[in-house]
C-alpha positions as MATLAB code, in Angstrom:
seq = 'MRLPLISVLALTASLGFSAACAASPDGDGVAVAPTTSATSSSFDLMMDDLAAAVDGRLAVGIPVPVPVDAGGGYTHEQHKQNAKTIYEAGMQSQQTGETK';
ca = [
     -12.328    5.185   -0.584;
      -9.207    4.222   -0.787;
      -6.581    4.610    1.736;
      -2.725    4.500    0.423;
      -1.584    1.359    1.024;
       1.259    2.554    3.255;
      -1.162    4.642    5.684;
      -3.098    1.494    5.516;
       0.440   -0.730    6.637;
       1.434    2.354    9.378;
      -2.038    1.630   10.823;
      -2.392   -1.984   10.837;
       1.361   -2.139   11.787;
      -0.016    0.285   14.521;
      -2.833   -1.317   15.773;
      -0.887   -4.506   16.109;
       1.792   -2.898   18.232;
      -1.366   -1.462   20.497;
      -2.589   -4.962   20.785;
       0.299   -6.517   21.645;
       1.665   -4.313   24.545;
      -1.907   -4.984   26.526;
      -1.673   -8.583   26.189;
       1.656   -8.816   27.461;
       2.199  -12.176   29.313;
       4.252  -10.181   31.843;
       2.207   -6.590   31.557;
       5.881   -5.403   31.257;
       4.616   -3.495   28.572;
       7.026   -5.103   25.931;
       5.552   -5.705   22.482;
       5.924   -9.304   20.718;
       4.747   -8.845   17.121;
       1.680  -10.157   16.657;
       1.944  -13.558   14.641;
      -1.399  -14.938   14.460;
      -2.638  -15.645   10.571;
      -5.302  -13.265   10.613;
      -1.839  -10.150   10.636;
      -0.682  -12.184    8.140;
      -3.485  -13.157    5.908;
      -4.729   -9.660    6.245;
      -1.451   -8.118    4.526;
      -1.120  -11.137    1.605;
      -5.049   -9.633    0.666;
      -3.397   -6.190    0.515;
      -0.603   -7.251   -1.201;
      -3.010   -8.879   -3.711;
      -5.210   -5.921   -4.347;
      -2.126   -3.946   -4.556;
      -0.817   -5.973   -7.401;
      -3.678   -6.230   -9.245;
      -4.689   -1.891   -8.699;
      -0.992   -1.774  -11.152;
      -0.894   -4.467  -13.211;
      -4.631   -2.907  -14.541;
      -3.178    0.121  -14.672;
      -0.563   -1.857  -17.124;
      -2.705   -3.627  -18.957;
      -4.810   -0.765  -19.737;
      -0.778    1.451  -20.604;
      -0.163    4.376  -18.465;
      -1.405    7.418  -20.419;
       1.175   10.473  -20.264;
      -0.440   13.531  -21.418;
       1.318   16.659  -22.634;
       0.076   20.169  -20.620;
      -2.509   21.875  -22.116;
      -4.896   22.443  -19.524;
      -3.947   24.528  -15.784;
      -3.351   22.433  -12.181;
      -5.904   20.574  -11.349;
      -7.747   19.156  -15.276;
      -6.932   16.477  -16.916;
      -3.199   16.215  -17.384;
      -2.949   17.888  -13.644;
      -4.669   14.293  -12.609;
      -3.167   11.867  -15.595;
       0.322   12.494  -13.465;
      -0.195   12.452  -10.174;
      -2.392    9.041  -11.263;
       0.907    8.181  -13.092;
       3.177    8.503   -9.815;
       1.104    6.829   -7.466;
       1.235    4.061   -9.861;
       4.960    4.098   -9.708;
       5.100    4.781   -6.472;
       2.285    1.492   -5.899;
       4.448   -0.809   -8.228;
       7.821    0.191   -6.464;
       6.605   -1.285   -3.100;
       5.070   -4.606   -4.637;
       8.732   -4.973   -6.472;
      10.455   -4.989   -2.903;
       7.863   -6.985   -2.013;
       7.821   -9.848   -4.296;
      11.548   -8.497   -5.859;
       9.416   -9.020   -9.133;
      10.343   -6.456  -11.856;
       8.309   -6.144  -14.455;
];
């Protein structure tokens, strides 16, 4: 199961914050943002995965079916997927500045 990107980003940020507090040089608990290449590369990998997912959905095309079934049917699920695609494309656009 894949987590939404915002959940992964929040989890990654909170884990980094906790680790920085625990490893505070003075022991005062003041967090310093982690600057390791591992943190940066995991974020970059996550953004690459997001870009690949969004680009794949855009390449296939975004179906927008006319509602003919009750909530929970194909139409409802496709509209939910479309909303997720729009959201993820917006996050990708904010991060990269690309406007596809």
